[in-house]
Backbone bond lengths (Angstrom), bond angles and torsions (degrees), N, CA, C in turn:
res aa  C-N    CA-C-N  psi(-1)  N-CA   C-N-CA  omega(-1)  CA-C   N-CA-C  phi
1 M - - - 1.431 - - 1.553 107.43 -
2 P 1.347 118.22 126.33 1.446 119.70 -179.44 1.532 111.25 -67.44
3 T 1.308 114.57 145.21 1.474 119.55 177.40 1.500 109.24 -90.59
4 R 1.308 113.87 146.06 1.468 118.99 178.48 1.526 108.23 -103.39
5 S 1.314 114.57 129.04 1.462 118.14 176.25 1.528 108.87 -88.34
6 A 1.306 113.66 156.12 1.481 118.29 177.09 1.545 108.64 -64.82
7 P 1.309 115.55 144.57 1.476 117.98 178.25 1.510 110.68 -63.85
8 A 1.296 115.47 143.16 1.457 121.05 179.73 1.539 108.52 -68.82
9 L 1.313 115.05 141.54 1.467 118.43 176.09 1.507 109.38 -68.21
10 P 1.321 117.35 140.35 1.455 118.05 -178.64 1.527 110.12 -68.49
11 A 1.308 115.39 141.44 1.466 120.94 177.69 1.558 107.66 -69.16
12 T 1.301 115.90 147.03 1.461 119.61 175.45 1.517 109.14 -65.43
13 P 1.304 118.09 121.21 1.486 119.68 -179.81 1.519 110.16 -60.02
14 L 1.307 114.23 115.23 1.470 122.12 -178.42 1.510 108.80 -117.16
15 H 1.317 114.07 136.91 1.453 119.05 178.13 1.543 106.34 -138.59
16 I 1.326 115.77 127.48 1.488 121.53 177.24 1.528 106.94 -117.30
17 Q 1.351 114.27 130.03 1.479 118.07 -179.03 1.518 110.55 -141.51
18 P 1.325 116.47 155.79 1.473 119.16 175.99 1.510 110.09 -63.46
19 A 1.327 114.33 144.92 1.469 120.89 176.54 1.511 109.69 -99.05
20 T 1.319 115.24 154.51 1.472 123.26 175.52 1.515 108.85 -122.73
21 E 1.313 115.29 179.33 1.452 120.04 178.71 1.533 111.60 -59.89
22 Q 1.326 116.02 -28.02 1.496 119.26 178.33 1.528 109.89 -67.20
23 D 1.319 118.70 -18.30 1.452 122.37 -179.16 1.532 113.36 -89.87
24 I 1.324 117.68 0.53 1.459 120.37 -176.95 1.536 111.91 -55.84
25 P 1.348 119.46 -42.99 1.468 118.00 178.06 1.520 113.45 -58.98
26 T 1.349 116.13 -36.74 1.476 120.18 178.14 1.518 109.52 -69.26
27 I 1.306 120.03 -39.59 1.472 121.92 178.52 1.533 109.06 -63.61
28 I 1.325 116.90 -42.39 1.470 120.70 178.28 1.531 110.89 -63.15
29 E 1.299 115.90 -42.17 1.492 119.71 178.40 1.519 110.58 -60.21
30 L 1.330 116.95 -45.08 1.455 120.28 178.03 1.514 112.49 -66.21
31 A 1.337 116.56 -39.10 1.456 120.43 177.79 1.526 111.89 -63.89
32 E 1.335 116.51 -40.47 1.462 120.30 178.12 1.543 111.23 -60.03
33 A 1.307 116.52 -36.40 1.450 122.07 -177.60 1.547 113.47 -81.47
34 T 1.339 117.15 -18.86 1.469 119.22 -174.48 1.514 114.36 -112.93
35 W 1.316 117.68 -27.99 1.465 121.32 -170.09 1.528 113.02 -60.93
36 E 1.305 116.86 -56.13 1.470 120.14 -177.24 1.543 112.42 -64.47
37 P 1.346 119.19 -47.03 1.469 117.13 178.89 1.557 112.55 -62.71
38 T 1.308 117.32 -27.79 1.466 120.12 179.81 1.526 111.90 -70.30
39 Y 1.331 115.90 -39.12 1.464 119.25 -170.19 1.528 116.59 -109.76
40 R 1.323 117.68 -3.76 1.462 118.49 -172.32 1.523 115.37 -61.01
41 F 1.339 118.39 -25.57 1.432 121.11 179.58 1.541 112.64 -99.21
42 I 1.313 116.09 4.12 1.473 120.49 -173.93 1.525 110.90 -113.03
43 I 1.349 117.90 -44.33 1.460 121.69 -178.82 1.503 109.93 -130.91
44 S 1.318 117.16 166.34 1.459 120.91 -176.05 1.528 112.15 -70.07
45 K 1.325 115.26 157.34 1.474 120.79 179.40 1.522 110.37 -59.32
46 E 1.356 116.63 -37.27 1.454 120.43 179.52 1.549 109.79 -63.75
47 Q 1.320 117.37 -42.25 1.455 119.63 -179.86 1.527 109.89 -69.12
48 I 1.299 118.26 -38.70 1.479 121.82 177.24 1.517 108.74 -58.13
49 D 1.338 116.68 -51.40 1.472 120.97 -177.34 1.523 111.02 -62.78
50 Y 1.333 117.67 -42.05 1.441 121.10 -179.65 1.524 111.00 -62.95
51 M 1.316 116.64 -51.00 1.447 120.23 -176.33 1.513 110.95 -64.15
52 Y 1.327 116.85 -39.22 1.463 119.86 179.00 1.507 110.65 -60.44
53 R 1.338 116.87 -44.35 1.489 120.30 179.27 1.505 111.30 -62.75
54 V 1.323 118.13 -31.98 1.471 120.59 -177.51 1.521 110.75 -77.46
55 I 1.347 117.91 -36.67 1.451 121.92 -170.71 1.513 113.44 -95.18
56 Y 1.318 119.56 -33.45 1.464 119.79 -167.55 1.519 116.15 -114.16
57 T 1.311 117.58 29.19 1.461 118.96 168.53 1.527 107.63 -81.84
58 P 1.334 117.30 155.17 1.478 118.97 176.20 1.536 111.33 -53.79
59 A 1.330 117.09 -43.60 1.486 120.85 -178.30 1.529 109.36 -63.12
60 S 1.303 118.11 -42.63 1.484 121.11 -179.47 1.530 109.89 -65.11
61 L 1.308 117.95 -43.32 1.466 119.24 -179.15 1.543 110.59 -67.14
62 R 1.334 117.59 -37.72 1.470 119.96 175.22 1.531 110.72 -61.18
63 R 1.318 115.15 -42.88 1.466 120.35 179.46 1.536 110.26 -63.26
64 Q 1.324 117.12 -41.41 1.479 120.44 177.12 1.521 110.18 -59.87
65 M 1.328 116.33 -42.73 1.490 119.88 -178.05 1.519 110.90 -72.56
66 R 1.324 118.36 -47.15 1.452 122.28 -173.71 1.514 113.38 -77.74
67 E 1.340 116.13 -53.88 1.472 120.75 -169.78 1.530 112.60 -91.69
68 Q 1.326 117.05 -37.16 1.476 119.24 -175.74 1.542 109.34 -97.46
69 H 1.304 118.92 -0.52 1.468 125.66 173.50 1.535 111.56 57.29
70 H 1.317 116.22 39.41 1.467 119.49 173.17 1.500 108.81 -74.86
71 Q 1.313 116.10 131.05 1.474 122.02 174.43 1.507 106.54 -97.73
72 F 1.324 117.22 125.04 1.465 121.89 178.52 1.525 110.66 -103.95
73 L 1.321 115.46 143.12 1.446 122.34 173.93 1.525 106.90 -121.72
74 L 1.315 115.58 136.39 1.454 121.67 175.16 1.521 109.76 -110.84
75 A 1.332 114.39 135.75 1.475 120.98 176.55 1.502 109.70 -104.85
76 Y 1.321 114.96 130.72 1.466 121.70 177.48 1.508 109.54 -117.06
77 V 1.315 116.48 130.77 1.457 121.49 174.72 1.533 106.17 -114.15
78 E 1.313 116.49 121.95 1.449 122.88 -177.02 1.527 111.19 51.30
79 G 1.334 115.83 39.21 1.470 121.71 177.02 1.501 115.60 82.52
80 H 1.342 118.43 -1.92 1.489 120.95 -178.56 1.527 109.42 -107.00
81 P 1.336 117.34 134.60 1.462 119.42 177.32 1.530 108.02 -62.42
82 S 1.361 113.90 129.43 1.467 119.28 -173.76 1.526 113.68 -130.38
83 G 1.318 117.67 -9.57 1.447 120.09 -179.76 1.504 109.38 -176.43
84 F 1.351 115.20 167.92 1.470 119.43 176.94 1.511 109.16 -154.40
85 A 1.323 113.91 162.16 1.473 122.44 175.99 1.492 106.56 -142.03
86 S 1.334 116.55 159.94 1.466 121.08 170.37 1.515 107.95 -143.44
87 Y 1.321 114.63 150.43 1.482 120.01 179.52 1.512 107.65 -148.12
88 S 1.326 114.39 162.61 1.485 119.69 179.93 1.523 108.37 -152.68
89 E 1.331 113.48 159.96 1.471 120.26 -178.76 1.518 110.48 -85.99
90 K 1.328 115.45 139.69 1.449 123.42 172.36 1.542 106.80 -115.31
91 P 1.297 118.62 179.73 1.481 119.67 -179.82 1.545 112.87 -65.33
92 E 1.281 115.18 157.91 1.469 125.02 169.46 1.510 115.07 61.06
93 G 1.336 117.51 37.76 1.447 121.14 175.01 1.511 115.53 76.76
94 V 1.336 116.94 12.01 1.465 121.06 176.92 1.509 109.03 -98.86
95 Y 1.294 114.80 138.21 1.480 121.43 177.20 1.516 107.52 -116.67
96 H 1.334 116.28 157.19 1.449 121.01 -179.77 1.548 109.39 -122.12
97 L 1.304 114.77 127.47 1.479 121.15 173.00 1.533 105.84 -82.43
98 N 1.317 116.54 102.96 1.478 121.17 -173.41 1.534 112.60 -78.35
99 K 1.328 115.75 -37.64 1.449 121.39 -175.09 1.511 110.64 -148.41
100 I 1.324 115.59 144.84 1.451 121.95 167.09 1.499 107.35 -152.81
101 Y 1.326 116.45 119.61 1.479 121.56 -179.50 1.500 108.66 -138.87
102 V 1.323 114.23 140.56 1.460 122.50 178.27 1.510 106.95 -128.90
103 L 1.331 116.64 137.03 1.456 120.35 177.42 1.530 110.39 -51.13
104 P 1.308 118.72 137.54 1.469 120.33 179.35 1.533 112.15 -52.98
105 S 1.318 117.83 -34.97 1.476 120.80 179.07 1.515 113.64 -67.05
106 H 1.338 117.46 -16.58 1.462 121.74 -177.57 1.516 112.90 -111.33
107 Q 1.328 117.58 2.71 1.490 119.68 -179.83 1.507 108.98 -72.56
108 G 1.325 115.46 149.33 1.447 121.65 179.68 1.509 114.09 81.33
109 Q 1.330 116.86 10.30 1.467 120.05 -177.94 1.527 111.91 -115.42
110 G 1.327 116.85 10.80 1.470 120.92 177.49 1.529 115.31 90.89
111 L 1.349 118.02 -0.92 1.447 119.62 -177.88 1.531 111.14 -67.36
112 G 1.320 117.92 -41.05 1.468 120.29 177.63 1.501 111.24 -61.00
113 Q 1.321 117.38 -42.12 1.461 121.96 176.86 1.517 110.66 -61.96
114 N 1.313 117.70 -41.26 1.466 121.58 178.01 1.515 110.76 -64.33
115 L 1.315 117.84 -38.49 1.460 120.16 177.89 1.534 110.83 -66.45
116 V 1.334 116.49 -44.62 1.461 119.53 177.31 1.527 109.99 -59.28
117 E 1.314 117.49 -44.44 1.465 120.74 -179.06 1.540 110.70 -63.52
118 A 1.335 117.51 -36.77 1.454 120.33 178.56 1.539 110.88 -67.28
119 V 1.324 116.59 -38.11 1.480 119.57 176.91 1.515 110.16 -68.11
120 V 1.350 118.01 -45.49 1.463 121.75 178.42 1.524 110.09 -57.46
121 S 1.328 116.67 -44.47 1.462 120.28 -179.73 1.546 111.43 -63.00
122 A 1.334 117.22 -42.86 1.476 120.71 177.89 1.511 111.55 -64.45
123 V 1.304 117.02 -40.75 1.477 121.71 179.93 1.514 110.83 -66.38
124 R 1.322 116.39 -43.85 1.488 119.81 176.46 1.532 109.94 -60.02
125 E 1.316 115.32 -46.07 1.478 120.13 -178.84 1.536 110.85 -59.71
126 A 1.327 115.45 -32.96 1.491 119.59 178.95 1.526 112.91 -83.73
127 G 1.341 116.27 1.98 1.453 119.66 178.09 1.540 115.18 91.08
128 G 1.351 115.83 10.39 1.451 118.43 -179.00 1.513 112.35 -67.80
129 K 1.319 114.67 147.49 1.487 122.94 -177.56 1.542 111.06 -103.60
130 A 1.332 117.50 -21.60 1.461 119.59 -178.33 1.547 108.05 -156.13
131 L 1.323 114.94 154.70 1.456 122.35 175.23 1.520 108.06 -124.11
132 E 1.313 117.22 128.05 1.451 122.23 179.20 1.515 108.27 -116.65
133 L 1.327 115.04 159.68 1.462 122.38 172.83 1.511 109.47 -151.99
134 N 1.309 115.46 157.49 1.467 121.54 173.55 1.509 107.58 -104.37
135 V 1.325 116.30 139.30 1.457 122.48 175.79 1.514 107.75 -140.01
136 N 1.326 116.37 134.23 1.475 120.91 178.23 1.521 107.79 -57.55
137 R 1.321 115.15 138.79 1.472 120.68 -175.70 1.547 112.48 -60.74
138 H 1.296 117.58 -18.22 1.464 120.91 -178.54 1.528 111.86 -106.85
139 N 1.305 117.99 6.07 1.491 121.83 -175.96 1.518 109.30 -79.04
140 P 1.344 117.31 123.72 1.482 120.00 177.15 1.532 112.48 -59.86
141 A 1.323 118.56 -18.42 1.468 121.74 178.65 1.505 111.92 -63.40
142 L 1.347 117.89 -15.29 1.455 121.29 178.93 1.549 110.25 -51.75
143 A 1.303 117.26 -43.45 1.463 120.86 -178.69 1.534 110.02 -64.25
144 F 1.347 117.18 -38.39 1.456 121.66 177.48 1.525 109.67 -58.49
145 Y 1.314 116.17 -48.94 1.488 119.47 -178.28 1.512 111.43 -63.14
146 E 1.310 116.46 -39.97 1.490 119.17 178.44 1.514 110.33 -62.13
147 R 1.355 117.90 -38.34 1.468 120.33 177.52 1.547 111.13 -66.09
148 Q 1.320 116.17 -22.53 1.482 120.43 178.37 1.536 112.19 -86.21
149 G 1.320 116.80 2.45 1.459 121.42 177.06 1.530 115.34 96.93
150 F 1.339 117.92 9.91 1.453 120.66 176.98 1.525 109.34 -86.82
151 A 1.322 116.34 147.61 1.455 122.37 178.71 1.518 108.66 -133.36
152 Q 1.328 116.00 151.98 1.450 121.05 -178.57 1.536 109.57 -62.72
153 H 1.320 115.14 128.55 1.458 122.84 -177.49 1.526 110.07 -107.86
154 R 1.342 116.58 -42.18 1.450 121.42 177.39 1.543 109.21 -167.94
155 E 1.330 116.87 173.21 1.457 122.57 173.47 1.531 107.40 -105.33
156 E 1.326 115.84 150.75 1.458 121.01 -178.95 1.526 109.55 -148.17
157 D 1.318 117.05 132.91 1.462 122.71 174.47 1.514 107.84 -113.79
158 I 1.346 115.30 120.93 1.459 120.98 -169.79 1.547 107.39 -120.33
159 P 1.346 117.44 125.03 1.462 119.16 175.00 1.534 110.80 -76.57
160 I 1.315 116.20 134.24 1.455 122.07 172.36 1.528 106.09 -129.96
161 G 1.316 115.30 101.93 1.486 118.58 -174.96 1.512 106.98 58.52
162 P 1.344 116.80 -132.25 1.452 120.49 -179.08 1.514 114.59 -83.82
163 Y 1.336 117.12 5.23 1.481 121.93 -174.32 1.524 110.29 -113.88
164 W 1.327 114.32 169.93 1.449 120.46 178.01 1.547 108.32 -125.43
165 M 1.304 114.81 143.47 1.470 121.42 168.60 1.517 105.41 -103.86
166 N 1.316 116.67 118.53 1.455 122.58 179.91 1.534 106.56 -103.78
167 D 1.319 115.25 98.88 1.460 121.18 -168.20 1.527 113.89 -117.76
168 Y 1.307 113.56 158.52 1.459 121.61 158.50 1.511 106.02 -96.81
169 V 1.306 117.04 143.17 1.449 121.64 167.58 1.509 105.18 -99.16
170 L 1.308 116.12 119.05 1.453 121.86 179.64 1.546 107.19 -102.27
171 R 1.308 115.59 151.44 1.472 120.31 -177.97 1.495 110.78 -139.07
172 K 1.336 114.43 141.68 1.465 121.92 175.58 1.502 107.99 -125.74
173 E 1.301 117.20 117.11 1.472 120.64 176.28 1.508 109.14 -73.33
174 L 1.319 115.79 138.51 1.476 119.04 -177.53 1.495 111.36 -106.57
């Protein structure tokens, strides 16, 4: 008599799509929900607030899209925006993963990995040879990036207003 296995649990319906300027309010909403929980144990509240004001205003996001040519991807789980990433081209076939954030309620479910894979796929399709990203030297996400195939390439200290970002630059050859 054949044995019946339990039915597989349905995968969470995930959809990742390019974002446009019309999606800026959604990006801001996701940033508001992810920014502080991501950095509260790494940098001061004053630095968190300052950097957020510099990076996530509608005007700043429009500038990133229009002038700095950042490509944004939005991730939807069951039709709800749940995370985003952005990347841009640098010289010599290198691309930079500028941002990747997943709602705290969706972390640990593979959404971040799916966003990284979507960026890697887009970069490869565009002819990119490597993908780099900056991560604070004390950010626990460092282990996540290493699991995605990134390796430490160099250290970088970047001034942002009166503050400093003390980062590793990680690189993944494509």
